[in-house]
A tleap script that builds the chain and sets N, CA, C and O, in Angstrom:
source leaprc.protein.ff14SB
mol = sequence {
  NMET GLY ARG THR GLU ALA ALA ILE PRO LYS
  PRO LYS THR ARG PHE LEU LYS VAL LYS CYS
  SER SER CYS GLY ASN GLU GLN ILE ILE PHE
  SER ASN ALA ASN SER ASN VAL LYS CYS LEU
  ALA CYS ASN ASN ILE LEU ALA GLU SER LYS
  GLY GLY LYS VAL LYS LEU ARG ALA LYS VAL
  VAL LYS GLU LEU CASP
}
set mol.1.N position { -187.467 89.860 64.469 }
set mol.1.CA position { -187.374 90.889 63.470 }
set mol.1.C position { -186.953 90.238 62.151 }
set mol.1.O position { -185.899 89.605 62.079 }
set mol.2.N position { -187.773 90.391 61.112 }
set mol.2.CA position { -187.497 89.791 59.805 }
set mol.2.C position { -186.452 90.587 59.038 }
set mol.2.O position { -186.439 91.818 59.053 }
set mol.3.N position { -185.594 89.861 58.382 }
set mol.3.CA position { -184.540 90.514 57.606 }
set mol.3.C position { -184.710 90.121 56.137 }
set mol.3.O position { -184.791 88.940 55.799 }
set mol.4.N position { -184.760 91.106 55.300 }
set mol.4.CA position { -184.942 90.843 53.879 }
set mol.4.C position { -183.585 90.834 53.197 }
set mol.4.O position { -182.815 91.789 53.297 }
set mol.5.N position { -183.307 89.736 52.501 }
set mol.5.CA position { -182.045 89.613 51.767 }
set mol.5.C position { -182.236 90.162 50.359 }
set mol.5.O position { -183.158 89.763 49.648 }
set mol.6.N position { -181.366 91.073 49.965 }
set mol.6.CA position { -181.421 91.616 48.608 }
set mol.6.C position { -180.739 90.629 47.665 }
set mol.6.O position { -179.648 90.130 47.945 }
set mol.7.N position { -181.393 90.364 46.563 }
set mol.7.CA position { -180.818 89.454 45.570 }
set mol.7.C position { -179.717 90.181 44.810 }
set mol.7.O position { -179.935 91.262 44.263 }
set mol.8.N position { -178.553 89.587 44.782 }
set mol.8.CA position { -177.429 90.174 44.054 }
set mol.8.C position { -177.343 89.463 42.710 }
set mol.8.O position { -177.127 88.253 42.657 }
set mol.9.N position { -177.512 90.212 41.624 }
set mol.9.CA position { -177.475 89.558 40.315 }
set mol.9.C position { -176.087 89.042 39.974 }
set mol.9.O position { -175.080 89.664 40.308 }
set mol.10.N position { -176.047 87.891 39.301 }
set mol.10.CA position { -174.770 87.339 38.872 }
set mol.10.C position { -174.317 88.064 37.617 }
set mol.10.O position { -175.146 88.432 36.785 }
set mol.11.N position { -173.028 88.273 37.470 }
set mol.11.CA position { -172.549 88.951 36.260 }
set mol.11.C position { -172.778 88.087 35.021 }
set mol.11.O position { -172.779 86.858 35.094 }
set mol.12.N position { -172.972 88.757 33.880 }
set mol.12.CA position { -173.197 88.039 32.630 }
set mol.12.C position { -171.881 87.612 31.990 }
set mol.12.O position { -171.863 86.766 31.096 }
set mol.13.N position { -170.792 88.196 32.447 }
set mol.13.CA position { -169.481 87.845 31.916 }
set mol.13.C position { -168.767 86.932 32.897 }
set mol.13.O position { -169.065 86.921 34.092 }
set mol.14.N position { -167.830 86.175 32.379 }
set mol.14.CA position { -167.042 85.299 33.256 }
set mol.14.C position { -165.738 84.929 32.572 }
set mol.14.O position { -165.532 85.206 31.391 }
set mol.15.N position { -164.885 84.312 33.322 }
set mol.15.CA position { -163.647 83.794 32.772 }
set mol.15.C position { -163.852 82.323 32.464 }
set mol.15.O position { -164.516 81.606 33.213 }
set mol.16.N position { -163.275 81.878 31.353 }
set mol.16.CA position { -163.417 80.499 30.911 }
set mol.16.C position { -162.051 79.856 30.765 }
set mol.16.O position { -161.126 80.456 30.218 }
set mol.17.N position { -161.932 78.635 31.253 }
set mol.17.CA position { -160.719 77.857 31.015 }
set mol.17.C position { -161.006 77.002 29.798 }
set mol.17.O position { -161.904 76.160 29.817 }
set mol.18.N position { -160.234 77.224 28.726 }
set mol.18.CA position { -160.469 76.517 27.464 }
set mol.18.C position { -159.257 75.690 27.080 }
set mol.18.O position { -158.139 75.940 27.530 }
set mol.19.N position { -159.508 74.689 26.230 }
set mol.19.CA position { -158.441 73.812 25.770 }
set mol.19.C position { -158.334 73.932 24.252 }
set mol.19.O position { -159.325 73.769 23.539 }
set mol.20.N position { -157.141 74.214 23.768 }
set mol.20.CA position { -156.879 74.358 22.340 }
set mol.20.C position { -157.071 73.013 21.647 }
set mol.20.O position { -156.576 71.985 22.110 }
set mol.21.N position { -157.800 73.035 20.526 }
set mol.21.CA position { -158.052 71.792 19.799 }
set mol.21.C position { -156.823 71.328 19.013 }
set mol.21.O position { -156.732 70.154 18.652 }
set mol.22.N position { -155.884 72.227 18.747 }
set mol.22.CA position { -154.690 71.860 17.979 }
set mol.22.C position { -153.595 71.234 18.832 }
set mol.22.O position { -153.076 70.166 18.508 }
set mol.23.N position { -153.245 71.919 19.939 }
set mol.23.CA position { -152.092 71.447 20.722 }
set mol.23.C position { -152.453 70.958 22.122 }
set mol.23.O position { -151.608 70.371 22.797 }
set mol.24.N position { -153.688 71.184 22.576 }
set mol.24.CA position { -154.097 70.716 23.894 }
set mol.24.C position { -153.750 71.662 25.029 }
set mol.24.O position { -153.997 71.342 26.192 }
set mol.25.N position { -153.174 72.835 24.714 }
set mol.25.CA position { -152.834 73.818 25.740 }
set mol.25.C position { -154.106 74.351 26.389 }
set mol.25.O position { -155.090 74.616 25.699 }
set mol.26.N position { -154.091 74.510 27.717 }
set mol.26.CA position { -155.223 75.093 28.426 }
set mol.26.C position { -154.851 76.493 28.881 }
set mol.26.O position { -153.755 76.722 29.393 }
set mol.27.N position { -155.787 77.440 28.686 }
set mol.27.CA position { -155.564 78.798 29.162 }
set mol.27.C position { -156.892 79.438 29.512 }
set mol.27.O position { -157.953 78.950 29.122 }
set mol.28.N position { -156.825 80.534 30.250 }
set mol.28.CA position { -158.008 81.231 30.721 }
set mol.28.C position { -158.250 82.443 29.841 }
set mol.28.O position { -157.342 83.233 29.580 }
set mol.29.N position { -159.519 82.580 29.378 }
set mol.29.CA position { -159.896 83.708 28.538 }
set mol.29.C position { -161.125 84.384 29.133 }
set mol.29.O position { -161.796 83.812 29.992 }
set mol.30.N position { -161.421 85.591 28.682 }
set mol.30.CA position { -162.583 86.352 29.131 }
set mol.30.C position { -163.726 86.122 28.153 }
set mol.30.O position { -163.515 86.127 26.940 }
set mol.31.N position { -164.923 85.923 28.664 }
set mol.31.CA position { -166.065 85.590 27.807 }
set mol.31.C position { -166.486 86.729 26.884 }
set mol.31.O position { -167.151 86.486 25.876 }
set mol.32.N position { -166.118 87.954 27.204 }
set mol.32.CA position { -166.484 89.104 26.380 }
set mol.32.C position { -165.244 89.846 25.899 }
set mol.32.O position { -165.195 91.074 25.966 }
set mol.33.N position { -164.256 89.127 25.422 }
set mol.33.CA position { -163.028 89.749 24.931 }
set mol.33.C position { -163.347 90.625 23.721 }
set mol.33.O position { -164.209 90.279 22.914 }
set mol.34.N position { -162.655 91.757 23.593 }
set mol.34.CA position { -162.941 92.659 22.479 }
set mol.34.C position { -161.967 92.481 21.318 }
set mol.34.O position { -161.945 93.298 20.398 }
set mol.35.N position { -161.174 91.437 21.353 }
set mol.35.CA position { -160.308 91.093 20.226 }
set mol.35.C position { -160.180 89.571 20.180 }
set mol.35.O position { -160.489 88.885 21.155 }
set mol.36.N position { -159.725 89.053 19.048 }
set mol.36.CA position { -159.550 87.608 18.924 }
set mol.36.C position { -158.536 87.108 19.944 }
set mol.36.O position { -157.537 87.773 20.220 }
set mol.37.N position { -158.801 85.940 20.498 }
set mol.37.CA position { -157.914 85.346 21.501 }
set mol.37.C position { -157.186 84.177 20.854 }
set mol.37.O position { -157.814 83.269 20.308 }
set mol.38.N position { -155.858 84.205 20.918 }
set mol.38.CA position { -155.038 83.146 20.323 }
set mol.38.C position { -154.402 82.291 21.408 }
set mol.38.O position { -154.174 82.744 22.529 }
set mol.39.N position { -154.123 81.041 21.044 }
set mol.39.CA position { -153.426 80.120 21.926 }
set mol.39.C position { -152.003 80.629 22.132 }
set mol.39.O position { -151.337 81.031 21.178 }
set mol.40.N position { -151.548 80.609 23.361 }
set mol.40.CA position { -150.205 81.094 23.674 }
set mol.40.C position { -149.125 80.125 23.206 }
set mol.40.O position { -147.969 80.516 23.046 }
set mol.41.N position { -149.492 78.869 22.987 }
set mol.41.CA position { -148.506 77.869 22.580 }
set mol.41.C position { -148.374 77.763 21.061 }
set mol.41.O position { -147.259 77.747 20.539 }
set mol.42.N position { -149.509 77.688 20.341 }
set mol.42.CA position { -149.438 77.425 18.899 }
set mol.42.C position { -150.040 78.525 18.022 }
set mol.42.O position { -150.036 78.403 16.797 }
set mol.43.N position { -150.548 79.576 18.620 }
set mol.43.CA position { -151.105 80.730 17.897 }
set mol.43.C position { -152.424 80.431 17.186 }
set mol.43.O position { -152.859 81.232 16.358 }
set mol.44.N position { -153.066 79.319 17.478 }
set mol.44.CA position { -154.374 78.988 16.918 }
set mol.44.C position { -155.417 79.914 17.548 }
set mol.44.O position { -155.300 80.254 18.726 }
set mol.45.N position { -156.435 80.329 16.785 }
set mol.45.CA position { -157.480 81.203 17.346 }
set mol.45.C position { -158.410 80.369 18.226 }
set mol.45.O position { -158.995 79.385 17.773 }
set mol.46.N position { -158.536 80.779 19.495 }
set mol.46.CA position { -159.401 80.081 20.448 }
set mol.46.C position { -160.791 80.685 20.494 }
set mol.46.O position { -161.773 79.974 20.707 }
set mol.47.N position { -160.882 82.008 20.292 }
set mol.47.CA position { -162.166 82.698 20.362 }
set mol.47.C position { -162.135 83.919 19.455 }
set mol.47.O position { -161.143 84.645 19.398 }
set mol.48.N position { -163.250 84.132 18.742 }
set mol.48.CA position { -163.377 85.281 17.854 }
set mol.48.C position { -164.257 86.327 18.515 }
set mol.48.O position { -165.310 85.998 19.061 }
set mol.49.N position { -163.837 87.576 18.472 }
set mol.49.CA position { -164.618 88.672 19.022 }
set mol.49.C position { -165.791 88.968 18.097 }
set mol.49.O position { -165.624 89.074 16.882 }
set mol.50.N position { -166.965 89.098 18.675 }
set mol.50.CA position { -168.174 89.393 17.905 }
set mol.50.C position { -168.879 90.643 18.436 }
set mol.50.O position { -170.078 90.808 18.211 }
set mol.51.N position { -168.164 91.524 19.135 }
set mol.51.CA position { -168.754 92.750 19.644 }
set mol.51.C position { -169.515 92.568 20.945 }
set mol.51.O position { -170.122 93.522 21.431 }
set mol.52.N position { -169.503 91.413 21.505 }
set mol.52.CA position { -170.165 91.092 22.771 }
set mol.52.C position { -169.504 89.833 23.281 }
set mol.52.O position { -168.307 89.815 23.568 }
set mol.53.N position { -170.286 88.793 23.392 }
set mol.53.CA position { -169.698 87.501 23.752 }
set mol.53.C position { -168.869 86.981 22.591 }
set mol.53.O position { -169.167 87.252 21.428 }
set mol.54.N position { -167.834 86.237 22.919 }
set mol.54.CA position { -166.953 85.700 21.878 }
set mol.54.C position { -167.552 84.422 21.286 }
set mol.54.O position { -168.344 83.735 21.930 }
set mol.55.N position { -167.163 84.123 20.059 }
set mol.55.CA position { -167.529 82.849 19.429 }
set mol.55.C position { -166.381 81.890 19.701 }
set mol.55.O position { -165.272 82.080 19.202 }
set mol.56.N position { -166.649 80.868 20.487 }
set mol.56.CA position { -165.607 79.933 20.904 }
set mol.56.C position { -165.263 78.953 19.802 }
set mol.56.O position { -166.144 78.425 19.125 }
set mol.57.N position { -163.974 78.715 19.629 }
set mol.57.CA position { -163.467 77.683 18.721 }
set mol.57.C position { -162.749 76.598 19.507 }
set mol.57.O position { -162.273 75.620 18.931 }
set mol.58.N position { -162.671 76.766 20.804 }
set mol.58.CA position { -162.000 75.803 21.678 }
set mol.58.C position { -163.024 75.207 22.646 }
set mol.58.O position { -164.098 75.768 22.862 }
set mol.59.N position { -162.670 74.074 23.214 }
set mol.59.CA position { -163.550 73.406 24.175 }
set mol.59.C position { -163.422 74.055 25.552 }
set mol.59.O position { -162.316 74.274 26.045 }
set mol.60.N position { -164.560 74.359 26.162 }
set mol.60.CA position { -164.566 74.917 27.518 }
set mol.60.C position { -164.333 73.796 28.509 }
set mol.60.O position { -165.089 72.826 28.557 }
set mol.61.N position { -163.273 73.937 29.303 }
set mol.61.CA position { -162.952 72.930 30.322 }
set mol.61.C position { -163.691 73.262 31.617 }
set mol.61.O position { -164.216 72.376 32.292 }
set mol.62.N position { -163.724 74.567 31.954 }
set mol.62.CA position { -164.328 74.985 33.223 }
set mol.62.C position { -164.723 76.439 33.144 }
set mol.62.O position { -164.027 77.245 32.526 }
set mol.63.N position { -165.857 76.786 33.776 }
set mol.63.CA position { -166.258 78.178 33.914 }
set mol.63.C position { -165.848 78.636 35.303 }
set mol.63.O position { -166.209 78.015 36.302 }
set mol.64.N position { -165.096 79.718 35.360 }
set mol.64.CA position { -164.588 80.216 36.632 }
set mol.64.C position { -165.488 81.328 37.151 }
set mol.64.O position { -165.944 82.176 36.383 }
set mol.65.N position { -165.742 81.324 38.444 }
set mol.65.CA position { -166.587 82.359 39.062 }
set mol.65.C position { -165.739 83.425 39.717 }
set mol.65.O position { -166.275 84.376 40.287 }
savepdb mol mol.pdb
quit
C-alpha cells in the first residue's frame, strides 16, 4: 500500500544568532521583528525594522531552525 507524504512548507521567518560589530556580543533576534533591535550590551542597532524582514547591521553567526 503506497503512502503519500504531504510536503510541509518551511516557515519564511526564523531566529538568527547575530554578532554585534561594535562590542562582539552575540544574541538571538527574530528575522521579522517589528521594531529596531538593539544590542543588549552596547545599545548599538543590530537590525532595522522595514515592515517585513529586518535590515541587518550585524553579522549572522547562525540561522536557528
